[in-house]
N, C-alpha and C positions, 0 to 999 in steps of 0.2 A: 600606450596599452592600458594604463591605469584608468586614464579618462574613458576611453572607448569601452573597456569592460565595465567601467562603473556605470555608464550611461545604459549598457545592455541589461545590467542589474535592475537599475531603475525602471526600465521598460518592463522587464520580467515582473516587476512588483505591480505594476498596473494591469498585466495580463493575468497573473496567477490567480486572482479570485474567481474569475470568469472561465478561463482556459488553462488549468492546472497542468494538462499534458504539454502545453508549449511553454508556459511561463516558468514552471519549476526546472525542468532540464536547462533552460537558458540560464536561469539564475545559478543552478549548479555549476556549470561550465565557468561562467564569469566570476563568481564569489570564490570558487575554489582556486582559480588561477590567482586571483588577488590575494587569497590567503597564503597560498604557497609562496608567492613571489615577495609580498609586503608584510606578511605576518597575520596573526589572528586577530588583533585588534583592529587592524585596517579593514579585514573582511566583515566583522562586526559592525564597524563604523559605517561602512557602505550600506549594509542591510538597513541600520537604523536610518540613513539618509533617504533611502528609497521609501521607507514607511512614512516618514514625515511627508515626502513629496506626494505619496498617494493620498494621505489624509488632506493635504491642502488642495491639491488640484484634481483628485479623484472624481468627487461631486460634479466639478464644473465640466469635465470631459465625458462624464457619464460612464466611466469604466469602473469605478468602485466608490463606495460610500466612505465617509470619514472614518467609521468604526472598522471597516475591513483592513485599515492599516494595522490593526491588532493581529489579524491573521498573517498578513503580510510579512511583518518583522519576524513572526515566529517562524513562519515558513522559509523565509530567505535564510535565517540563520541556520535552520535545520538542514536544508539541502546544500548551503554553501560551506560557511566555516565549520559547522559541526561535522558534516559528512567529510570534508577535506582532511580534518584531523583524525576522524575516526578510522579512514581508510589506510592511515599509516600506522594504526594500532591493532585493529580488529579485522577479522575476515569480511570479505565483500558481503557474503550472504547475511551475515549478522548485522552488518551496517544498513542493509536493504530492509530487513525486518524491524529494526530499531527505528529507522526513518519512517517507515510506514506508519508504525504506531505513534510516533511523536507528530508527524503530520495530521493523523486522525484526531488526536488529542487537540492540537491547535485549532483545528476547524470546528471541532464539536464544543470546545469551550469558549471560543470567541463568538462574538455576535453574529457573524456570518453563517454558522451553523444553524441556530435556532430560526434565524430569518429566513433561510433557504428552506427549511422544513415547513415553516409556516406558510410560505408561498405555495408549496407543493400540496400541503393539506387543503388551502384554499381551493385548489383546482379539483379536489376529489369528485364534487357533485357534477361538475362539467365533464370530467372524464368518464363517470359512470353513464351519464346520458349519453355521450358520444359513442359509448361502447368500447373505447380504448383501454379502459380497466373494466374487468368483469370481477364481480363479487357474488358468487353463487347464482342466486335468481336474476341478478343484473338489475334489480329494481333500485331506485333511489330513495328508500325509505330511511328514516333516521338510524335504525339499527344497522342497515347496510352501510351508510357512510360511516358510521361509528367504527363498524368493524374494520373498514379499509383504512380510517385514520389510525386505529391502533396497530394494524399490520405495518403501516409506514413508520410509525414511532418505534416499534419494536426493532425493525429491519434497518433503521437509520444509521446506527453506529457501524455495521458491518458493511453496509452500502458505501459509506465515505471510506472506510478502511480499504476496500477494493479499489476505489477512485485513486486514493492517495498511494496505494501500494503500487499501482500501475505507473503512476507518476515517479514514484521513487526507484522503480526498477530501471528507468531510463535515466535518472539523475545520477546514480553510481557510476556507470560508465562514462557520463559526462564530465564527472569529476576526475575519474581515472584519466581522461583524454588530457584535460588540463595538466595534471601531474606530469603525463608522459612529454608534453610540450615543454616542461621546465626540468625534465630529467630527475623527478623526485619519484622515489619508489614507493608504490602503494600496492594494495591488495587488488585482486581481480576475481571476477566470477569464475568458478571451477567449470570444467567441462561437465556436463549435465550427467553423464555416466558416474562420475565421482562424487555427486551430491550425496551427502550424509548428514542430516541435520540432527540436533542433539536430541537424546532421548526425553529430555525434559518437557517436551511438547506433548508428551503423554498425560502429564497431569492436567493441563486445561482441558485435554480431550475428555478425561474421565470426569471432570468437573461439569463440562457442558452436558454430557450424557445424563448425569445424574441430576442436574438441575432441569434439564427438559423433561425427564421422567416425572419429577416432582411437579413441575408446572402442569403437565398432562393429565396427571391423576388428581391432583388437587385443584385444578382450575386456577392456579395462581399465576397470574399474568406476568409478574415480576420475575418470578423463578423461570418461566418459560423463556422470557426475554433474555436472561441472563444465559441460559443453556444454549439458546439459539446463537447468540452473538459469540459466546466462547468457542463453539464448534465452527462456526463461520470464520473465526479469526484464524483457527488453527488449520482449516481446510487446506488454503493454498500452501502452507507449509508441507503438509503431508502429501499433497499432490506433487509437489516437487520431488519429494523423496520416492513416490511412486513412478514418476517420470524417469527418475534416475535409474530405476530397475529396468525399465523398457530401453532406455538409452544403451545400458551395459549389454542388453540382449541384441540390440541393433549392431553394437560395435563387434560383439562375437560372431554375428551371422555375416559380417561385412557387408551390411546394406548400403545401398547407395544413398546420396543426398536426397534425391527425390522421393525414394521410398521411405526415407526417415521423416522428411517433411510431411508426407502424407499420413504417415502412421501418427505423428504427433498432432496433427490436425484433428483426426479422429478420436485420439485419446482425450483432447481438451473438449471436443463436442460432447464425447461421452460423459466426462466428468461434470459438465455443465447440467447434464439430465439426470445421471445417477453417479454418486460420489464413489465410483469404482477404484479410480486411480489413487484417491486419497487414502481409501480402505487399504489397498496394496502397500501404500507407504507406511501406515500404521502396522501392517504385518511384518514390514521389512525391519521396523525399528526393534521388534521383538526377536525376530529369527535371523536378521542379517543375511538376506537371501544372496547378497553379492560378495559375501565373505570379506568385507572390508575391515580394515584395521580399527579396532575400537579399544576401550578400556583406558582412558586417561589421556589418549593421544588427541591431537587436535586434527580433525578431518580436513581433507583438501576442499571440502565444500564450504569451509569457512565458518563454521560454528563449532567451538570448543566442546569436546565431550567430557563427561565426568563418570 
């Protein structure tokens, strides 16, 4: 088992830079199983081995560059040993959020992040000419290209955060599955109707609104970027809180699974266009619409309240 899962972890290391949705969950299961069965040091050791192999053989196979190994080792440790240990101590929702932030930092701070952004920026004139990307008048003047490039740079952190968050969303249950196979007790995602995130997400929301307002009125690009990213970082958390309100409503109404599924699809589509669900989640944090127990208790959603 150690050999087979070690090979799976190495394969995940080669896949993760280009296909994180596939590579990271595979690594999460393999490395979590190894960590639970053989210990934290073994899980970290396999992660380091995978990164070394990616650095040596990645360029020859055309799957990764040598410097991609820096992201690989950080990502494998985050989704594997770190997630395995964290699920034994912390609620699953908190592990998900922490993993998403850590993976985002690993991507942005290692060479793969700036390189990927540079490739994307280099394609801006081509995308503008083809009409795939529209920027106001649709012209390819220097000002228009610069505007789109600035937009990409400002949006880059939260775009990667969403990408890594969706990957981490699958990594947590993958690690939990490995734990169940070894009869190890870990935390799991709560039912959606019981999701109740910590009130502390209000502070980055306020920061984001304030910074975005300063950036808008003073034409300060840095303040605007900080505000935009702060709001986009907390938006999924607030949306989860809002979806919890609707899930509780569906449960009280005894709605069928098909009706609930259609309802969630419509809510997600609506949230993509207008942040209505996340706004509801913010309101719920203040007024506790579902009358959930709060005030020092640990919510069943998996994030400690204070």
